[in-house]
SETORZA-693782 format. One record per residue (C-alpha): residue in one letter; x, y, z. Coordinates in Angstrom, 3 decimals, decimal comma, m for minus. Example, Ala and Ser with C-alpha at 12.3 -4.5 7.8 and 13.67 -1.06 7.14 Angstrom:
// residues 2
R:A:12,300:m4,500:7,800
R:S:13,670:m1,060:7,140
END
This chain:
// residues 372
R:M:2,981:m15,029:m3,142
R:A:m0,328:m13,282:m2,505
R:P:m0,936:m10,170:m4,642
R:R:m0,767:m7,840:m1,623
R:E:2,616:m9,296:m0,588
R:H:4,111:m8,361:m3,943
R:A:3,711:m4,711:m2,974
R:L:6,380:m5,181:m0,303
R:A:8,520:m8,097:m1,422
R:F:10,574:m9,139:m4,440
R:T:10,901:m12,813:m5,199
R:V:12,123:m15,065:m7,993
R:A:11,339:m18,756:m7,938
R:R:14,184:m21,261:m7,517
R:T:16,830:m18,748:m6,424
R:A:17,337:m20,180:m2,919
R:G:20,980:m21,085:m2,340
R:F:22,330:m19,219:m5,370
R:D:22,811:m15,688:m3,918
R:V:21,355:m14,057:m7,032
R:L:18,130:m12,447:m5,773
R:D:19,784:m9,098:m4,993
R:D:21,436:m9,084:m8,430
R:I:18,098:m9,657:m10,171
R:R:16,314:m7,115:m7,982
R:T:18,972:m4,427:m8,592
R:A:18,935:m5,004:m12,348
R:T:15,137:m4,991:m12,458
R:R:14,887:m1,774:m10,469
R:K:17,437:m0,140:m12,781
R:A:15,443:m1,303:m15,809
R:V:12,240:0,184:m14,387
R:V:13,697:3,486:m13,191
R:D:16,039:4,163:m16,121
R:R:13,776:2,565:m18,783
R:I:16,551:0,241:m19,886
R:P:15,684:m1,960:m22,895
R:F:15,598:m5,710:m22,433
R:A:18,775:m6,288:m24,458
R:Q:20,837:m4,156:m22,061
R:F:19,097:m5,709:m19,020
R:R:19,948:m9,176:m20,349
R:D:23,553:m8,417:m21,323
R:E:24,375:m6,879:m17,923
R:L:22,688:m9,571:m15,839
R:V:23,451:m12,861:m17,595
R:P:27,233:m12,873:m16,852
R:L:26,529:m12,345:m13,136
R:L:23,987:m15,172:m13,022
R:K:26,234:m17,571:m14,911
R:A:29,189:m16,750:m12,635
R:K:27,062:m17,709:m9,617
R:G:25,800:m20,903:m11,231
R:W:22,176:m19,798:m11,685
R:W:21,826:m20,791:m15,314
R:G:20,504:m23,740:m17,267
R:E:19,307:m26,985:m15,680
R:K:20,341:m27,719:m12,107
R:R:19,678:m30,343:m9,515
R:V:18,201:m28,641:m6,431
R:I:16,444:m29,699:m3,247
R:D:12,669:m29,287:m3,381
R:P:11,756:m27,406:m0,141
R:R:8,338:m29,104:m0,089
R:T:9,607:m32,681:m0,160
R:G:13,323:m32,496:0,651
R:E:14,006:m34,508:m2,502
R:T:16,564:m33,584:m5,144
R:T:15,019:m32,707:m8,488
R:K:16,168:m31,331:m11,827
R:V:14,811:m27,848:m12,638
R:Q:15,399:m25,048:m15,093
R:V:16,822:m22,037:m13,240
R:G:18,139:m19,041:m15,206
R:S:17,340:m18,751:m18,904
R:L:16,718:m16,018:m21,448
R:R:13,020:m16,876:m21,423
R:R:12,808:m16,450:m17,630
R:L:14,677:m13,154:m17,715
R:D:12,359:m11,903:m20,438
R:L:9,351:m12,851:m18,302
R:I:10,809:m11,149:m15,197
R:Y:11,561:m8,016:m17,215
R:D:8,130:m7,913:m18,854
R:A:6,169:m8,492:m15,625
R:N:8,024:m5,834:m13,639
R:I:8,018:m3,191:m16,375
R:R:4,273:m3,597:m16,973
R:S:3,423:m3,601:m13,258
R:A:5,535:m0,495:m12,621
R:E:3,970:1,335:m15,558
R:A:0,498:0,321:m14,353
R:A:1,228:1,669:m10,860
R:G:2,491:4,946:m12,336
R:D:m0,575:5,238:m14,559
R:W:m2,814:4,667:m11,541
R:A:m1,171:7,570:m9,720
R:R:m1,879:9,776:m12,752
R:I:m5,472:8,500:m12,944
R:Q:m5,999:9,471:m9,309
R:R:m4,572:12,961:m9,878
R:V:m6,955:13,756:m12,746
R:K:m10,068:11,860:m11,658
R:D:m11,987:15,050:m10,859
R:A:m11,834:15,972:m14,551
R:L:m11,670:12,410:m15,928
R:P:m13,747:10,314:m13,507
R:W:m14,278:7,282:m15,779
R:L:m11,989:4,439:m16,880
R:E:m12,535:2,429:m20,044
R:Y:m11,021:m1,034:m20,540
R:L:m9,154:m1,185:m23,869
R:T:m8,188:m4,112:m26,037
R:S:m4,785:m5,740:m25,803
R:T:m2,100:m5,043:m28,377
R:S:m1,101:m8,730:m28,320
R:E:m1,571:m10,819:m31,442
R:R:m3,168:m13,588:m29,354
R:K:m5,884:m12,147:m27,142
R:R:m7,524:m13,877:m24,184
R:P:m11,256:m14,331:m24,905
R:L:m12,393:m13,110:m21,481
R:H:m10,138:m10,063:m21,680
R:L:m11,713:m9,257:m25,040
R:S:m15,152:m9,520:m23,453
R:W:m14,190:m6,736:m20,999
R:V:m13,225:m4,297:m23,749
R:G:m15,490:m1,248:m23,621
R:T:m16,353:m1,696:m19,946
R:T:m16,451:1,841:m18,547
R:L:m16,751:2,368:m14,800
R:P:m15,923:5,129:m12,292
R:V:m12,249:5,317:m11,344
R:D:m12,991:4,210:m7,761
R:D:m15,291:1,323:m8,678
R:P:m14,185:m1,841:m6,810
R:W:m13,979:m3,769:m10,120
R:W:m10,674:m2,024:m10,804
R:S:m9,243:m3,532:m7,596
R:T:m9,048:m6,908:m9,356
R:H:m9,376:m6,128:m13,085
R:Y:m7,069:m3,154:m13,557
R:P:m4,530:m4,394:m16,151
R:P:m2,202:m6,160:m16,528
R:N:m4,377:m9,143:m15,674
R:G:m1,935:m11,964:m16,321
R:W:1,484:m12,928:m17,563
R:R:2,320:m10,848:m20,664
R:C:m1,130:m9,238:m20,614
R:K:m1,058:m6,032:m22,689
R:C:m4,551:m4,768:m21,930
R:R:m4,848:m1,066:m21,111
R:V:m7,277:1,501:m19,737
R:R:m8,158:5,037:m20,800
R:S:m9,368:7,921:m18,627
R:R:m12,553:9,578:m19,850
R:A:m14,554:12,641:m18,888
R:V:m17,774:10,865:m19,941
R:P:m18,417:7,334:m21,218
R:R:m18,380:6,996:m24,989
R:E:m21,607:6,086:m26,746
R:G:m22,354:2,373:m26,476
R:A:m19,975:1,796:m23,556
R:Q:m20,681:m1,057:m21,155
R:L:m21,559:0,705:m17,874
R:T:m22,140:m2,342:m15,678
R:R:m19,501:m4,558:m14,054
R:P:m18,805:m7,826:m15,842
R:P:m19,389:m10,837:m13,579
R:L:m16,392:m11,955:m11,524
R:N:m17,148:m15,683:m11,841
R:P:m14,571:m16,595:m9,172
R:R:m12,888:m19,952:m9,508
R:P:m10,918:m21,904:m6,908
R:W:m7,145:m22,005:m7,171
R:T:m4,654:m23,782:m4,919
R:N:m1,040:m22,734:m4,484
R:R:0,923:m25,944:m4,973
R:T:3,795:m24,718:m2,786
R:T:1,863:m23,479:0,245
R:G:m1,351:m25,469:m0,125
R:E:m3,343:m22,235:0,306
R:S:m6,641:m22,137:m1,592
R:R:m8,489:m19,003:m2,636
R:L:m10,864:m17,718:m5,283
R:V:m9,545:m15,911:m8,354
R:P:m11,782:m14,066:m10,864
R:A:m12,170:m15,992:m14,115
R:G:m9,834:m14,808:m16,838
R:I:m7,152:m13,489:m14,484
R:D:m3,929:m15,369:m13,790
R:P:m3,430:m16,163:m10,067
R:G:m1,286:m13,469:m8,500
R:W:m2,434:m10,828:m10,983
R:D:m5,847:m10,241:m9,402
R:N:m4,791:m6,932:m7,867
R:N:m4,255:m3,301:m8,763
R:P:m0,507:m2,580:m8,435
R:G:m1,072:1,154:m8,044
R:R:m3,661:0,757:m5,295
R:A:m1,550:m1,872:m3,511
R:R:1,431:0,504:m3,653
R:E:m0,644:3,312:m2,108
R:Q:m1,860:1,096:0,719
R:M:1,470:m0,487:1,577
R:A:3,843:2,460:1,163
R:G:2,868:3,989:4,496
R:R:3,261:0,701:6,359
R:R:6,675:0,128:4,858
R:L:7,732:3,636:5,808
R:V:6,581:3,150:9,407
R:A:8,489:m0,136:9,614
R:R:11,683:1,617:8,515
R:L:11,178:4,420:11,021
R:D:10,708:1,895:13,826
R:R:14,117:0,399:13,020
R:M:15,844:3,770:13,500
R:G:17,368:5,113:16,669
R:S:15,303:7,531:18,726
R:E:16,904:10,795:17,581
R:A:17,133:9,721:13,929
R:R:13,451:8,725:14,017
R:R:12,404:12,107:15,380
R:E:14,406:13,938:12,750
R:A:12,978:11,739:9,975
R:V:9,386:12,287:11,108
R:R:10,031:16,031:11,335
R:H:11,100:16,021:7,685
R:L:8,152:13,824:6,701
R:R:5,774:16,404:8,164
R:Q:7,122:18,808:5,528
R:D:6,458:16,363:2,686
R:P:3,500:17,148:0,364
R:V:2,030:13,734:1,210
R:F:1,633:14,910:4,825
R:S:m0,690:17,722:3,708
R:Y:m2,394:15,373:1,233
R:V:m3,311:13,035:4,100
R:T:m4,091:15,520:6,897
R:E:m6,209:17,722:4,615
R:N:m7,907:14,753:2,896
R:G:m6,506:15,558:m0,508
R:A:m7,694:12,111:m1,592
R:G:m11,283:13,325:m1,322
R:F:m12,275:10,403:0,894
R:D:m16,003:10,667:1,685
R:Y:m16,372:10,000:5,402
R:H:m20,120:9,550:5,043
R:R:m19,500:6,706:2,567
R:R:m16,658:5,162:4,583
R:L:m18,156:1,640:4,367
R:D:m18,389:1,760:0,570
R:P:m15,984:m0,901:m0,826
R:A:m15,041:1,489:m3,627
R:Q:m13,383:3,757:m1,060
R:Q:m11,660:1,166:1,093
R:G:m8,343:1,262:m0,746
R:A:m7,911:5,039:m0,669
R:G:m8,804:5,176:3,017
R:R:m5,956:2,870:4,049
R:L:m3,159:5,162:2,874
R:R:m1,366:6,455:5,966
R:W:1,525:8,770:6,823
R:P:3,676:9,333:9,946
R:V:2,602:12,361:11,996
R:A:4,515:11,936:15,280
R:V:6,882:9,795:17,324
R:L:5,303:7,856:20,185
R:P:7,103:8,614:23,485
R:D:8,219:5,590:25,509
R:P:5,680:6,064:28,366
R:L:2,760:6,084:25,910
R:A:4,191:3,091:24,036
R:A:4,425:1,170:27,310
R:R:0,840:2,121:28,139
R:L:m0,323:0,873:24,728
R:G:1,797:m2,270:24,979
R:T:3,431:m1,760:21,587
R:T:6,975:m1,943:20,257
R:S:6,221:0,650:17,575
R:R:7,329:4,223:18,146
R:T:5,643:5,785:15,103
R:V:2,203:7,381:15,111
R:A:0,534:7,334:11,688
R:L:m2,647:8,924:10,363
R:S:m4,793:7,217:7,717
R:V:m6,737:9,003:5,005
R:A:m9,984:7,613:6,446
R:D:m9,276:8,953:9,938
R:A:m8,079:12,280:8,517
R:A:m11,342:12,610:6,568
R:K:m13,296:12,023:9,784
R:I:m11,309:14,748:11,541
R:V:m11,769:17,197:8,646
R:V:m15,550:16,646:8,622
R:K:m16,276:16,415:12,340
R:H:m13,540:18,578:13,852
R:P:m12,652:21,486:11,569
R:E:m10,843:23,122:14,506
R:I:m7,958:20,731:13,771
R:G:m5,703:22,513:11,290
R:P:m2,032:22,974:10,339
R:D:m1,226:24,640:13,679
R:F:m2,376:21,525:15,516
R:W:m0,179:19,160:13,506
R:A:2,824:21,478:13,864
R:V:2,886:21,152:17,673
R:L:1,318:17,711:18,137
R:Q:4,700:16,157:18,967
R:A:5,314:18,570:21,847
R:G:1,868:17,743:23,215
R:L:2,489:13,994:23,126
R:D:5,887:14,439:24,765
R:Q:4,301:16,203:27,742
R:P:0,634:15,204:27,961
R:E:m1,531:16,650:30,721
R:A:m3,372:13,352:31,261
R:V:m3,690:9,866:29,776
R:D:m6,565:7,396:29,961
R:G:m6,981:3,859:28,560
R:D:m4,695:1,054:27,404
R:E:m5,261:m0,494:23,945
R:K:m6,867:2,800:22,920
R:L:m5,408:5,845:24,664
R:R:m7,090:9,174:25,216
R:V:m4,264:11,671:25,538
R:L:m4,971:15,198:26,782
R:V:m2,633:17,740:25,207
R:R:m2,610:21,527:25,358
R:I:m2,057:23,356:22,108
R:G:m2,138:27,119:21,860
R:G:m3,360:27,252:25,441
R:K:m6,416:25,127:24,622
R:P:m7,088:21,482:25,593
R:F:m7,339:18,840:22,867
R:M:m8,045:15,121:23,050
R:V:m5,899:12,836:20,901
R:V:m7,031:9,215:20,563
R:L:m4,305:6,670:19,763
R:K:m5,149:3,104:18,759
R:R:m2,967:m0,009:18,610
R:T:m3,887:m2,334:15,754
R:A:m3,557:m6,101:15,588
R:A:m0,520:m5,560:13,337
R:E:1,177:m3,518:16,126
R:E:0,664:m0,243:14,282
R:V:m0,161:2,915:16,206
R:L:m2,779:5,058:14,502
R:L:m4,052:8,471:15,427
R:N:m7,727:7,530:15,427
R:S:m9,192:10,937:16,309
R:A:m8,369:14,429:17,550
R:H:m10,730:17,117:18,775
R:R:m11,036:20,151:21,032
R:V:m12,493:19,623:24,530
R:E:m13,859:21,987:27,159
R:E:m11,848:22,868:30,257
R:W:m14,252:20,987:32,536
R:Q:m13,746:17,845:30,422
R:A:m9,980:18,285:30,636
R:D:m10,184:18,704:34,429
R:R:m12,239:15,538:34,760
R:L:m9,715:13,498:32,770
R:K:m6,837:14,919:34,818
R:R:m8,568:13,944:38,060
R:K:m9,192:10,452:36,713
R:D:m5,568:10,105:35,650
R:A:m4,333:11,340:39,032
R:A:m6,555:8,773:40,759
R:G:m4,978:5,977:38,712
R:G:m7,779:5,644:36,185
R:A:m10,364:4,710:38,771
END
C-alpha cells in the first residue's frame, strides 16, 4: 500500500480468506492504546489465529496468478514485526503532535542515531542533520524510516554546534510494487512504504475520514454531530489558524501538509448539494483557507461561524455550479460564502467575506433572473 493509504487503512498480507484481519487490528489497537507488551499481545492473539487456521505454512491462491502456492501465514516472527511497526508508527505520530505544539519554542529538529546494534549506513549519515520542524525533508525522512528502524529525532531551540544545517540529498531510486505493478521513486536508504511522516499523514487524513463518516449518517444525526464538532477545540484551531499557516507563503512545500488539515463547519442543505452536483452533505474548512480568511477578511469571527448553518439553510441568493457563491445574512449584514466541490467529491468552504448591500442586491437580481 502507498504510504498515504496507511493513514486510513489497516492491512496484513496473506490474510484474505481467513477472517483474521479484524482480530489482528483489534489486538494491535489495544497494544498501542494500552501500551501492552509484546508477550501479552502474542499470548492473547495466537490462540485466535490458530483457531481460524492462520498459522504456519498454508497453500493459498495467489491473487495475481490464480495459482495455488505454499506460503508462510501467521508466525511469531510476523506478529513481532506487526507489533513493532505499529507501536513505532503510533509513537512517531504522537511525537509529531507534540513537536507541532512546541515548535514556537523549539523550532528545530535534530536527527539522532538509532539504538539498534546494527545500524543502516545511510541512516547513520543523517545523524546530526538539524532542520526546521516544517522543512519538507521531514515529510519523507521523519523516523522510523524502515522496518525495525529505531532512529529518533530531538526538538531543539537552536541547532547545536557543528550540526548539519543542509538537507541530505534524497537520491531517489525506482521501486516497483510486485503485486500492483506500480512504480515510483523512493529516497535512498528508506524502505518502500516508510517514506512518509505518520504524524503529518494522520493530520491530513483525519479530517477526510471524519467527513466520510458524517456523510454516512442520517440527516438529523449529521446535524447534531457537526453541532458538537463546532464545540471541539480543533474547530477553533482551524478557524482561527492555530496552526500558524502563513498565507503569504502558501505555495511553500514546507507548509503544504499543515494546510490540508480540515474540519467540518456546516451541513450542506440538499438544494445546495444538488446545485453543486455532489453526494456529500458536509462542508469542511481547511487550515489553508482559514488562514486566507483570517488575513484577508478579519470581519469573519466566532459570531459568523456560530450562525453559518442558519445562513446556508436559508440563503438569500445563490450563484454558480461547481463553485457556489452563497449570499447569507448574518447579524443583519450580507456575507458571501464560497463553496467548492473538489475532484474527490469533498465540499470545502473556500472563502467567506462581507459584501456591500448593492453587491448583495445585484446577486439577488441575478439569482431571480435564473443566473443570466
